[in-house]
Phi, psi and omega in degrees: 000126180281163193299315181297323177291319181298322179302328184265328188251356179279168179068207178270068187296323180240132181298127185285342183277312184235001178081016179299135180286342175244130183298140179296150173268105180275085183278071185223141178269331181216171188221144179295135176257142180278356180168166182299119180081003181250092183204160172269313174234142186254310188200138191293340173292323181281321180189137179223136185301323180290315178296323180296323177299318177294316183295324176293320180297311183291328176296318178296314183295323181269004177059038179253181181273320181214149177238156182218138182247133184236169186287346177195168175297321179292327175295324177294315179297316180299320179296318179295320179293338176291352175289343187254163190235166177306133181097346179285161179230138182231135172267139182221144176310136183288317180272087190230158178308139184300324178294324176293317177302314180299316181297315183294326186264336185252339182252307183298326181294334176291341179262007182063035172255118185272143181232136174241124176273129185219155177284096185290347174284347178255099186296327178296320178294322177299311181300320182296332185265000178284131179244171175300328182269002179293133183241341185203158170238128181244122182229155162248139172205113357293157182275169180243114014247006189266002174058037176289148186247132175245139177284103185297315184296316180295321179291326177297323177296318178296316180299317181294319180299329184253012179057045181250153174272127178261120182247128181238123170278111187256022185301313186294321187265334179066160178292348176294322181261327192220135180237087185303326181297325176298335181261009173110000178292152178263326181225136174241136180239145173227138156276097184286353172304332191274243187296324185295315174289304168080357187228016177055036183233011178203160172238126185201158174225149181228147175228137174232137180240157184263004191214138182296320180296318176296323177297319178297321180293317180292321179296321177300316179294317179301315180289321184288323183265333167081015181277053189275160177276137181290156183302316183294319178293327175298318179294317177301321182290321174301315180298319178296319182297328183298334179257011184302317184299309182293327178292314182295323178296313182291320178299316180295322177299315177297317185296320181299323178289320179294320178299315178299319177298314182294318181301327184263005182270130184294339181275353185258135177269253180281144173239128182249112179201128185299339181279350179290141183302328183260011179291130181305133179063028178303320182296323178295316179300315180297330180288322187256000183222146180275353182204172184257353171084184187243014179256133178216138176239149178209159181251148166241180191304318186198179181297322181299315178295320179298316179297324178298315179297313181300325182282340187260342181294151182245323182260336171276119183272128176287110185195153169291168177085185184191173171079016182264174178294331178268146179284137181239154178225144181208164176246096186309319184299331182252352187236265188296334184241022181295337181284350177271128179306143186303318181301320179291319179301312181297320178301322181281342183103007178273084186286163178296334180261020179274126178248136178247131177249138166246107187281135182252212189251011176294170175296128187296331178294321176297320181294317180292320176298324178296312178295323180301310183291329180288320180289327183277000000 
């Protein structure tokens, strides 16, 4: 089954009870039992038919054994981190979403779980940072916001050699373009608020695991901590996923034209996009992904110029988040990555004049004209 077909027909695509083409929203907190311990569903925190339809769908799409839906992407990350214990050590991509950085540095350290940020695109650096107490490697590829690329398969070999769990945040590329489990990852995470939902109308997180035993552990945490996705949001997310293929294709088409425009604009400095011929590790990305995505970052002279651009755009909406039908624009240093100390941001290359675009589905000529007038 090819991907566009899989998006529509995987999981519980048709309701088995009455044949409804859209899964019912089981807006229920509890369920009648036929006797003590004799039930299909017990309580919606533990399991809900609508959420289960979504969880089956994402497990199929990511080619994993089990899927889990959470109330946000950060709730999904927190649940996965609950797999680890005091004294453990985790390696994490250095150029990572600010919310993930905040969680790793402000929450995990309170649990005596040590974290080392490393350039996961540099396999030698990863190997150097592995300790006896290291239990996992957590990566984004492409990263947020500099679109750095990590070789999933090569990193999976390192993880396997050292008995480590490889966790991949696949938010930017989605299962439409990239399947980390096929390349050896053990856990895949999504902020489903982004491309999977696609319409700026829900907040959700997803986890997929490659192993039944790992699935039992994540389900125990999901049930015990309770950060589950509500039935209506689960239904919205299923609906969003069904159009993921056509959206990702059109978004990438728009993005490729915008990237060419930015590269040739005199007011623009560096342009970060995996599809550029000189983007670091472009060949690796092309090997493990079917597309280059809709995220692009670029620099202008300074923060003042960046703020000018943000204030002048008309079709790019200044907003947090990404991956929606509408094009969004942001200043990572002041928005998505504000929780990272400035010295650390500059060290990573997240300059004060770095602008991040999430390209949407508007007419690309309107988008380029918008950027043109804002930059000029």
